[in-house]
N, C-alpha and C positions, 0 to 999 in steps of 0.2 A: 346483917348490919345495914344493909340498904334501906330496909323499913325503919330502923332506929334512927337513922340519919334523916329520913324524910319527916318522921315524927318530930324530931327535934326542931327542925326548920319550921314546921307548922306552928309549934309551941311559940317559938321565938316570934314569929310573924304575928301571932295573935296579941303580942305585947307591943307591936309598933304603933306609932301614932297614926290615927285615922286621917285620910286624906293627905298623907305625907307625899311630897313632890321631891323629885330629885333633879330633873332637868329644868322644870318650870318652878317658878316661885308662885306658890298658891296664894300668898297674900297679895302678890301683885295682880294676879288674875281674878282676885275677889274685888280689888280696887277697880280693875278694869270693867268688871261686871257691874258695878254700882254706877259706872258711867257709860253704860253700852249704847244708849241712845244719843250720846253726843256725836257731833260731826266727826271726832276724831276716830270713833270706833264703829259707827252705824253702818258704813259700807262694807267693812270687813265682817261685821256680824251678819249682815244680810247675805253675803256670799257664803259665809259658814252655813246658814240655815239652807241655802239653796243647794249646797254640796250635800248635806245632810239629807235633804229630801231626795236628792237623787239616789244616795245610797240607801235610803228606805226602799227603793224600788227594786234593789238588786237581790239576787239569789244568793245566799251565803255560800261561800266558796269552800272547796275541800282539796286535799291533795289527790283525791280520787277522781278529780276532774282531768287530769292529765291523760293525754293519749298513749304515750310510750310506758312500757311496764319497766319498773326499776330492776337492775340487775339482780336483786335479791328476790325478785318474784312477788314481793309484798308492796301491793299498791299504797299502802299507808307510809312508805319511806318517801321522804322528800328528795326530789331529783331536779338538778339545774344544770345546764350547760355552761361551761366557762365562756364568759362574755366575749372574749376578743379572739376565739379560735374559729377557723374556717376549713372547710374541705380542702385538702391539698390538690390543686388543679393538675398536678403531675401524675396523680394516682387514680386509676379506674374507679376505685371506691372511695377515693378522697381521704383514705385513712393512712396514718393518723393525721387528725386535724392539725393544722399549723397556726401560728400565732400571728395576728396583725394588731398591734398595740393601738388603742384607741378607736378601733372599728368594731362596732357590735354586730353580731351574727343575729339575723331575724329568727333563726331557729330556736332563739331563747323563748319564743312564744309558745312552744310545743310542751314546755316543762312547768315546774311548779314556781319558779323565782318571781315572775310576774303577778300571778294570783296571790302569792304569800304578801307581796308588797301592796296589792289591791286590798286584800283583806286587813292588813294592818292599817292601812290608810283609812279604810272604811270605819274600823273601830275607833281610831283617833278621831276622825271627823264626827262621828255620832256621839262619842263621849264628850267632846268638847262642847258640841251643840247642846247636849243635856246639861252641862255645867252652866253654861251662859243663858239658856232658856228655861230650864226647869222642865221641859217637856219629856215626860216618861217614856213617850213613843221612842225617842232616840235612844234612851238607855235599853230599851226592851230590844230594839234592832241590834245594837252593839253587842249584847249578851248572846243574841241569836248567832252572830258571826263568830263569837268565841267559842261557843258550844260546838258548832260544826267543825271548826278547824282543830280545836284542842281537846273536847271533852267527850263528845259522842263516839261510842265505841265503833260504830259502823263507818264513821267517816273521818276520825281524828288523825292527825299527823303523828308518826312515831317520835318521840322526843330525841332525834338525832339528825345529823346532816352527813350520814355516810356517803351520800352520792351528790353532794353538793359540788358544783362547778367541775364536773367530770370533763374529760377530754376524750372523744371518741377515738378508739384505737390505741389508748395508751392506759397502762396500769389496770388492766381488766375492768376499765370504766369505773373505778373507784373514786369517790370524791377527793378533792384536794383541800389542803388546809386553808387556802384563800377562799374556799367557798363559805366559810364561816361568816364572812361579811355580808352574806345574803340576808341574814336576819338581823342586820342592824336596825331595820324598821321596827323591829320589837321594842327597841329603846323608848321612842315616842309612844308606841302603843301601850306599854306597860304604864308609863307615865299617866296616859289618858285613862286607863283602866282604874286608876286610883280615884279618878273623878267620879266613878260610878258607886262608890261605896255607900252613898246615901240613897240609892235607888232601891226600890223594892224589886225590880227585875233582876238585879244581881244578887242572888241569893248566897247564903252562906255556903251551900253546896257548890255553887260556881266558884266562889272564892277559894274554898278548899281544893276543888279540883284543879283549877287553874295553878294554884300554888304549888300543888303536887307535880303537875305537869312540868313546870318550870324548875323545880327542884331536881327531877330526873334529868331534864335538859342540861341543867347546870353541871351536874355531875359528869354527863357525857362531855359537855363543853371543856371541862378541865382535864379529864382523864383520857379522852380518846386520842389516837394517832394524830388525827387532824387538828384537835384542840391544843395538843402540845405543840405541833408544829406551827399553828398560828400565833400561839403565845410566843414563840422564838423568832417571829418575824420582826425585822429591823426596820420596817417602813410603816405606812398608815395602817396596814393590816393589824400589825401587833398592838397599835394604839387602839384601833376600833375593837380589837379583840378585849382589852382591858375595860373599855367603856360598857361593853356588852356584859362581860362578866360581873362587873360591879353591879350593874342594874339587876341582873338575874339574882345575884346573892340578895340584894335588898328586897326585891319582889318576894323572894322565897323566905325572907325573914332572917337571913344570915348576915347581921350587920358586921360581925367580926370578919367574916370573909370579904365583904365589901371595903371594910377599912384596911385590910391588908393590901388589897389591890391599890387603893388610894395611896397608902403610905409608900409603896414600892414605885409609884408612878414616875415622880421626877427623875430619879436616878435611872431606872430601866427604860423609860420612854422619852422624856423631853431632852435630857442632856446627851442621849445617843442619837436622836434625830435632828437636833438642831445644832449648827455650828455657831461658834462666837459671833460670826458676822450676820446671823440669823438665816442663812440658807438651810434648806432641807435637802441635802444631796440625793437621798433615796427617791424623793419626789421629783427633783429636778431633772433627773435623767429619763423621764417619761416624755412621751410626745405631747402629753397634756400636763406640762409641768406646773403651770400656774394653778390649774384646776386641782391637781392632786395635793399641791401645798396647802391650797385653801381648804381642801377637804381634811387634811390632817389638823389644821388649826381648828376647824369646827369640832372635830372629835375632842381636841384637848378642852375646848369650851365646855363640851358636855362633861368631860371628867372633872373640870374645875367646879361645876354646878353641883355634881355628885359630892364632891369634897367639902363643899359648903355645909352639906348634910352632917358632917362630922367636925364642923367649925374650922376647917383647915382652908388657908388661901394659898392653894398650889400655884396660882398663876404669878404670885410675887416672887417665887423662889428663882434664884440664879445660881449656876455653878461657880466655882472659884475662878474658871477661866472665861466666865461671861456668857455662858449658853443660858438662855431664858426664852420663855414664851414671847415675851414682848419684843425681843430681838427678832424673832421670826415673823412677827406681825409687822414690825417697822420695815423689814426688808420687803415683804410682799406688798404692803400698802404704799410703798415708794413708787409703785407702778400704776396706782390708781389714777384714773382719768387719761391714761397715756394709751397710745396705739400699741397694738401687739408687737409692731416692729421695734419698739423701745425695749422689749422684754428679751434679755439675752439667752433664753432657753426656747424650747419648742412650746407651743400651744396651738395646735393645729386647727382647733374649733372652739366655739363657746367662750370666746374671750370677754365680750360684753357680759354674758350670763354669770361667768366666774367673778367678774369685778363686782357685780351686783350681790353675790354670794358673800364676798369679802365684806361689802358694806354691812350686811346683815350681821357678820361676825362682830364687826367694831361696836354695834349697837349693843349687842349682848355683852361684850367686854365692859362697856362703860356701865352696864346694869350690874356687873359683878364688881366693878372696881371704879366708883364715880370719880375718882382722882384723874382718870385718863381722858380729860376733857379734850386733849388734842385728837383723840379718836372720834369723839363726838363731832368735832369741828370738820374732820375728814369725812365722816358719814354725811353730814348735812351737805357738804359740797358736792359729793359724788353719788349719794344713794338715789335711786329712781323708784324707791318703794311705793307701790300703788296703795291708795286708800283702802283696797279691798284685801290686802295682804294679811293673811292669818297671823302672821308674827306680831301684828300690831295687838292682837287680842292675848297672846301668849306672853309676851314681854313688855307690853305697854308701848306707848308712844307720846311724844311731845303734843300739846294741845295744838291741833292743826289750825285752828283760827288765830291763836298767838303767832304761830309760824308765819301764816299768810299775812298778818299785820306787820310783823317784824320785817318781812321781805318788802312789803309796800313802803315803809318808811325808807329803807335803803333805796328802793327803786324811784321813789318820788324825790329824794335828794338828787338823785341822777336826772330826773325829769326837769327838775329846775335848772341844772346846768344845761340841758339841752334846749331848754326855753331861752335861756340868756344867749346862748350861741346862735338861735334862730333869729332872734329879736336884733341881734347885732349885724345880721347880713341882710336885712331888709330896710327899705326906706319907709315902709308903711308904719305910721304911728299909733294906729288904733288896734293893733292886735294885743290880746290880753291873755288868753288861755289856750291850751292845746286841744285838738280835735281828734287827730289822726295821723297815720303815717303815710306819706305818698309813696307811689310805686317806686319811686327813685331812692326811698329811704329817708327822705327829709321830713322834717316835722311840720305839719300844717297847724299854724296858729290861727285863731278866729277873733273877730272883733266882738264888741258886746252884741250887736245886732244878730248875730248867728244863733240858732236855737240851741246849739250845744255849749254856748258860753258859760253856763252855769254848773255844768257837770264837775269840772275840774275843782272849783272851789268846794263844791258839795262833797267830793270824795275826800278832800282834805278835811272837812269838817268830821266826816266818820273817822278819819285817823285820829284826830284830836279826841273825839268821843270815846275811842277805844284805848288810846295810850295816856290820855289825861295830860300830855306834855304841852307846854305853853308855847313851844317853838311852831307846833302844828296849828295852834289856835291863832297865833299871829299871821302865819302863811294863809290859812283859811280866810281870816278877816280881811287881808291885803288883796287876795285875789277876788273875793266877793266885792269888796268896795269898787273895784274896777268896772263892775257891770251895773252898779246902782242906778245909773241913769235910765236904765231899761224900765224902771218902775213907771215912767211916763210914756212909753212906746204903745200907742193904740194901734200901730199897724201890724201887730202879730198876736196870735193866741197863745204863744209859747211862754208867756210870763211865768206860768206854773213852772215849766221845765227850767227856766233861766234863774228865777228868783226864789221859788219855793225850794228848790234843791240847794240853793246857796245860802240865802239870807234865813230860809225856813229851817234848815238843820242847824244854822248858827244861833237861831233864837231858842231852839230847843235846848241847846247846850248851855247858853250864857244868859238867857232872859234879858238880853240887851234891848233897852226901849228903842234905840235907833233902828234896829233890825225890824222890830214890830212895826214901826211906822213905815219903813220901806215896803213891808209886805202888805199892810193895808191899803197904801198908795197903790200898789200893783194889783190888788184885788178890784179896787174901784176902776183902774185903767181898763182891766180884762172885761169887766162888766159892761162897759161901752160897746162891746162887740156882740152882745147879746140881741138877737131879734125875737121879740115875743111872739110875732105871728108864727115864725117857723118853730120857735120854742128851743133854739139852739145858739150857741156860740159860733160866730164865723171863724173858720180855720185860715184860709189863704185868701190874700187879696190879688194875688198875681192870677194870670191866665182868665181874666173876666170874660173873654170870648168863649172860653171852653165851660166854665161853671158860673151860674149866677150866685150861689151862696153854697160854697163847698164846706162840708163837715168832715173832717178825718177822724178815725177812730182813735188816733194819738191824742186828740183833744180831751178825751176822758182823764187823761193824767193831769190835766190843768186844773181839774175841778177841786182838788184838794187844796189849792190856795184859797178857792171861794168858800168851801165849807169851813176851813179854819178861820177865815176872816169873819164869817158870820158867827162863829163860835166865840172869837175873841172880842169882837166889837160889839156884839148884840144886835147888828144890823141884819135882819132876816132876808133882806133883798138878796145877799149873796148866796144865802142857802137855797132860796127859790130858784135863782138862775141855774145854779149847779144842778139842783134836783131836776128841773125841767129838761135840762140839757141831757142828763142821763137817761131821762124817760124817752125823750125824742129818739136819741141814739138806739136805745134798746128796741124801739119800735120799728125802725127802719134799716138799721146795719146789719141785722143778722139773718142767716139763712136758715132753713129748716133743721140743718144739722148743727147750728149754733156757730158755724164759722162766721167770719165777719168780713164784709167789704172793707176796703180801705177808705174810699171816699163816696159819700152821698151828697149830691147837690140837690138844692131846693130852689124852687121858683119863688122869687121874692115877692110876687103880687098874690099868688093863690096859697103859697106856704107849702105846697106839695112837692114830693120827690119829683124831680126830673130825670135824674139818672143815678146808677150806681156803678161804681168802677173799683178796681184794685190797682191804682196808680203805680205803686211801687212794687207790685207783685208780679207774678209771671203772666198772669191774664186776668180779667175782670171775674170770671168765676172762681178764681184761684184763692187759696189760704195763705196769705203772705204771713210768714212766721211772726215777725215782730208785731204785725197788727193783732194777730191773736193774743200775743202776750200784753199789748196795750189794753185790749179787752178784759183780759183776765184780771189785771191789775186795777184798772180803772173801776170796775164794778165791785171789786173787793173793798177798795177804800170808800167807794160810795156807800156800800152797806155799813162800813164803820160809822159814818156820820149820820145816816138816815135810818137805818134798822129795817129798810124796805126789803121785804122777803123776795120780791122779785129780782132784785139786784143780787142777792146771795145765790138765788137759783140759777140766774144768767152766768154767774162766775163759775158755779159748779159745772154747768153744761158746756162752757167753753174749755174747762179743764178736761172734761170727758172727751170732747172732740180732740184736743191736743194729744192726750196720752193713749186714745184708743185709735189713733190714726196709723194706718199700717206703714206709713212712710216716715214715722218717728223713729230715729235710729236707737240702738239698745243703750248708748250712753246718755239719751235724753237731751242731747244738744242738737236741735233741730236744724234741717236744711233750711236754707234762707226762705223758701216757699214750698209748702207741703205737696204742690201739685207740679213742681217741676219735672218734666219728662225725663231730664238727664239724671235723676237720682238713680243709683247712689253716687254718681259723680258731680252732683251739684255742690256748691259751696254750703258751708254750715254757717249758723249765725250764733256766736256765742253770746251776743248781746241779747237776743231773744231768750236765750236759756237763763240768763241772769235775771232778766225781768220776771220771767215765769217762776223761777225759784223764790224770788223775793215775795212775790205775790202769794205764793202757795203757803208760805210760812204764816202769813197774816190770815189767809183764808182758812187754814187749819184751826184757827182759834174760834172760828164761827160755825164750822161745819161738823156734821156727824162723821165725814170722812176724814177727820183729823189724822189718823195714823197713815193712811194712804197718801195724803197731801205732803206730810212731812218726809215719807219714804221718797216720793219723787224729787222733792227739792233737795234732800240730802244726796240722792243720786245724782242729780245735775251738779251740785257744787263739788262732789267727789270727782266726777268727770272732768270738770274745768281745772280743778286742782292738779289732777293726774296728767292731763293731755293738752291744756290750751294755755297754760301760764308761760309767759315769756322768760327767758333767761335773764337773770339779774345783770343790769348793765347794758341791756340791748333795747331795741324797739323804741327809742327815744323816751323811755321811761314809762312806757304803758305796761299794764298788768296782764292782760290777756290778749291772745291771738285769735284769729279766725272768726271775725265778725264781718258781717255783710251790711253796707249801708244802703245805697241806691243802686241795685243791681240793673235795672233797665237803662240807667244812664252810666253804667260801668264805673261807677265811683264808690270807692271803699269796699272792694271786693276783697275778700280773705285778708282783712286789715285788722290792726288794733283800733278801737274806737273808744272815745271817752266815756260814753254812756254805758258801755258794756263794763268798764271798771267801776263807774259809779254804783250801778245795780249789783255788781258782785260784792262790793264791799258792804252795800246795804244788806243784802241777803246774808252775808257773814255775820253782821251785825245783829240782824233779827234773831239768827239761830243762836248765837251767844246769849241774847237775852232770854231766849227760851230755855237754855240749859241753866241759866241763872234764876229761872222762875220770874223773869221780869217781862213786861210788855212794853211797847213804845215803838209806835210807827210813825 
């Protein structure tokens, strides 16, 4: 009879749809795969491949690896200890073990539960990595794990859980019904196995063998004493049992069995476990009441995904007296964003973690039922999902660049309110644009003469360029016109920063002739600071007793104005000045390791170098992070206009220095100076990270190292989005936290700074253009 049953299941399974998915939507995953290199998914994809590469190095696990011998004497039997039982301190031998709800016993490590979870996780990781990458090595390793745990006669697990979650000293160490939840990780694992069906490593013999194993396991799962007991459970265990059983039926090819479980689910599980007010009383009595309630909701979502396989929307069903899944979600989500003290039941640990788990559930619900936009709003308000989260790959995610620009529009509306308030509280009449937040939390506004005065209007132009909304065009125009007078300022080298970031971006987007005239006049004004004997543009006019003719690495950024003016006007003078400045800087600013000094001062009579310093860095020989960023960006843009191979090589070498530096943090947001001896306790500089990321996107278009540069830039932006963005309606309307301005002068330390926001938006815009196969710098 058993053989006939198994043969029937195999035959039915052969008729099932290839690559069918039950928990995940294969169409959604295929769509994600097509967009895998977008910023929305690239960080999660990279981490997935890193996890898969680690799994590649692991030895396949087996139930034979455990040290204790099962009570049956057969080492192929699975054994696990009940999670929350501990030796009785009142007994010499500790037997029988006693229960401590919510406290896990470390003796769990001695048995099979953790290895089973590790094996299932490795198979899932490798299979998903194979699906998204197409790398056969991952499929081959996943199959190796499967063969050792399930198929190899010498190592395989017997298809039962006879000794799952036993309690030492009780019931002759037999397993308990609750032990069946140990194999819940098989649900995701079997979904991932379906992704292997196009792999040559996953043979028909493997498919048949695995299906046979799960057919036998399903029969035990339904008919054993433990299985019957778990089926009768009235809490999350009974619900998890149904999800497993339906999955095993489906994998084994028994669609009718799975459909039966699905059809019985609302009356048998939902309506018995959820009260009309949405509470789940069986879970609320636990010491981890919120966590177990969320856990049950997650199981329900898995079942709803399975039900969709049969065209059923179980999540929408409501009992006559008002019991429903959505009532349960509404009750639990009413505590999102609140302190654990406001939850009227016990949650002795993991409050924040379980809040985030519920946010994940909300997103999956919207995927099942797009009408539940209120859940999406709750998710967006409370979720802290990282860019590296694998769920992004499995369930999709909103376009992250769209999301950041949407946040920016709301934050900049707030910024204008803050600006109006700050201006109303001062007698100064020449303040025009924001620069930073002071230590006391107040907004620092600056006059047009400040080198940062053009970044805010420039950022507004990026918002207009992205949104195409006229309100942002009008605001960008208004804030730009406030600094137009700087086109005649011969006392500064910063005309590129001030006017090309503002009017330059405006001209690219509008072709307004007035903007062009402002820029051409600015280029002419800037050209007056060029010294042909030295071959460079003078940077600072202050401290003449200290420097005769100082040139700072920042000045490379102002060359774009001159290159553009030459291209636009046909006046080669501007090109020659910019090119000569770049050559002079290349010759004198860089050390043998391609790190850059900040300041190089020249003798005005001989034209020779008189001193080299790092004025805003830790020390003269040190590598000031923002200085390295200016160098990378400056030589990249210089290559764009000149195609001088020396400039490209210099940019590539600076990138190599930055990213091979042992003091570069893992998130690729550098410390303010690579040589600060207080690292890792030194301040970070998000502004340097933004400049570097933006430069790398352009550099990738010119270099054979394209893939690496994009990976670094994507990683930087992912880190900034995850950990450096301000909360909406805070920090006077700035976007990013944790930049460093002038550390030696103790100014703008760990602060929001306007140019960090500017280059952040520029980097995001460049990435979006790359995703849309457009260029434009």
